[in-house]
C-alpha positions as CSV (number, residue, x, y, z in Angstrom):
1,M,0.1,0.0,-0.1
2,S,1.2,3.5,-0.9
3,M,2.8,5.6,2.1
4,L,0.5,8.5,0.6
5,A,-2.9,6.6,0.5
6,R,-3.9,7.7,3.7
7,Y,-3.4,11.6,2.9
8,R,-5.2,11.2,-0.6
9,K,-8.5,11.2,1.7
10,P,-10.2,14.5,2.5
11,G,-8.5,16.7,4.8
12,G,-5.3,14.3,4.3
13,I,-3.0,16.7,2.8
14,Q,-3.4,19.3,5.6
15,Q,-3.0,16.6,8.0
16,L,0.2,15.8,6.1
17,V,1.3,19.5,5.9
18,T,0.8,19.8,9.8
19,L,3.1,16.9,10.2
20,L,5.8,18.7,7.8
21,E,5.2,21.8,9.4
22,S,6.1,20.4,12.7
23,S,9.0,18.6,11.9
24,L,12.9,19.6,12.0
25,S,14.3,20.5,8.4
26,K,16.2,17.4,8.2
27,K,13.1,15.1,9.1
28,R,10.9,17.4,6.6
29,E,13.5,17.0,4.0
30,T,13.7,13.3,4.3
31,L,9.6,12.9,4.4
32,L,9.6,15.5,1.0
33,N,11.7,13.4,-0.9
34,H,10.0,10.4,0.1
35,I,6.8,11.9,-1.2
36,M,8.3,13.2,-4.1
37,A,9.9,9.9,-5.0
38,E,6.2,8.2,-4.9
39,D,4.4,10.9,-6.6
40,K,5.9,14.3,-7.8
41,E,2.9,16.1,-8.8
42,F,1.4,15.6,-5.1
43,G,4.8,16.4,-3.4
44,A,4.8,19.5,-5.1
45,L,1.2,20.2,-3.9
46,V,2.1,19.3,-0.4
47,K,5.6,21.4,-0.5
48,A,3.5,24.6,-2.0
49,K,1.1,24.4,1.0
50,I,3.8,24.3,3.8
51,L,3.9,27.6,5.5
52,T,7.5,29.0,6.3
53,V,9.0,31.8,8.5
54,E,10.3,33.5,5.3
55,K,6.5,33.6,3.9
56,V,5.1,34.6,6.9
57,F,7.1,37.4,7.5
58,K,6.4,38.6,3.7
59,W,2.8,39.1,5.0
60,D,1.1,42.5,6.1
61,P,3.0,43.5,9.3
62,L,-0.4,43.8,11.2
63,V,-1.0,40.1,10.4
64,V,2.6,39.3,11.5
65,S,2.1,41.3,14.7
66,E,-1.1,39.5,15.4
67,V,1.2,36.1,15.6
68,T,4.2,37.4,17.2
69,T,2.0,39.0,20.0
70,R,1.1,35.5,20.9
71,M,4.6,34.0,21.2
72,T,6.7,34.5,24.5
73,E,9.4,37.1,24.4
74,R,12.3,34.3,24.4
75,A,10.6,32.2,21.5
76,L,10.0,35.1,19.4
77,A,13.8,36.4,19.9
78,I,15.4,33.2,18.8
79,A,12.9,32.5,16.0
80,L,14.1,36.3,14.8
81,K,17.8,35.1,15.1
82,G,19.4,34.7,11.4
83,L,16.5,36.6,10.0
84,P,17.0,39.8,8.2
85,P,16.6,43.1,10.2
86,E,13.5,43.8,8.6
87,A,11.9,40.8,10.2
88,F,12.5,42.6,13.9
89,A,10.3,45.4,12.6
90,I,7.6,43.5,11.0
91,A,7.5,41.2,14.1
92,T,7.5,44.3,16.5
93,H,5.4,46.7,14.5
94,T,2.6,47.2,17.1
95,M,4.9,46.5,20.3
96,R,5.3,49.3,22.7
97,D,8.9,50.6,23.3
98,L,9.6,48.9,26.4
99,K,8.4,45.6,25.2
100,K,10.7,46.0,21.8
101,R,13.7,47.0,24.1
102,D,13.2,43.7,26.2
103,L,13.0,41.8,22.7
104,Q,16.0,43.4,21.5
105,N,17.8,42.6,24.9
106,F,16.8,38.8,24.4
107,L,18.1,39.2,20.6
108,E,21.5,40.5,21.9
109,T,22.2,38.2,25.0
110,L,20.7,34.8,23.8
111,K,22.9,32.5,21.8
112,P,20.5,29.5,20.6
113,S,21.3,26.5,18.9
114,A,20.4,25.7,15.2
115,V,17.8,23.2,16.9
116,E,16.5,25.8,19.0
117,V,15.8,28.3,16.1
118,E,14.3,25.8,14.2
119,T,12.1,24.9,16.9
120,A,10.9,28.3,17.7
121,H,10.2,28.9,13.6
122,I,7.9,25.7,14.2
123,K,6.3,27.6,17.3
124,L,5.7,30.2,15.0
125,I,4.2,28.4,12.3
126,E,2.2,26.3,15.0
127,T,0.9,29.8,16.3
128,V,-0.3,31.0,12.8
129,R,-2.0,27.5,12.5
130,L,-3.8,28.1,15.8
131,L,-5.0,31.6,15.2
132,E,-6.4,29.9,11.8
133,K,-8.0,27.3,13.7
134,E,-9.7,29.8,16.4
135,G,-10.8,32.0,13.2
136,S,-8.6,34.9,14.1
137,L,-7.0,34.5,11.0
138,K,-8.2,33.0,7.7
139,L,-5.9,32.3,5.3
140,D,-7.0,31.5,1.4
141,E,-6.0,28.4,-0.8
142,N,-2.4,29.7,-1.2
143,D,-2.0,30.4,2.6
144,Q,-2.0,34.3,2.2
145,P,-4.1,36.0,4.7
146,V,-7.5,37.3,3.9
147,K,-9.1,40.4,5.6
148,Q,-12.6,40.5,6.6
149,G,-14.7,41.1,3.3
150,G,-12.2,38.7,1.2
151,L,-9.7,41.6,0.7
152,K,-6.4,40.4,0.6
153,A,-4.3,41.3,3.6
154,G,-0.6,41.0,2.5
């Protein structure tokens, strides 16, 4: 039986995407390679649906701020490590100055490992998916945020 058979059922792609989004990059790449080896088209569809930190930080800053304010300062600081400086500005778009300074202090003092950074990225994506599940954030079929009334948010 095909490894992908269980994911071809209704809702299966989202289950597979959730599994991949919550995996560290090495495991994610291994799983994606297996999927692509079995069915390139299905693998490409799944890969396109996976949210990444890079995709999230291209959204409207207000939407990103909604996500980042749900994270602990430490987790957010670790997630921002290694991202371009504009990611900090986007993440802190709606934060008060004191909280921005605290976050900046975390960024300057923390020395996270690569696994800790990846884990914080996974936490950020999980927060996006939680907001989506709660209805606080609506994503279209391309995982782009949608404002109320169907207007694009980013």
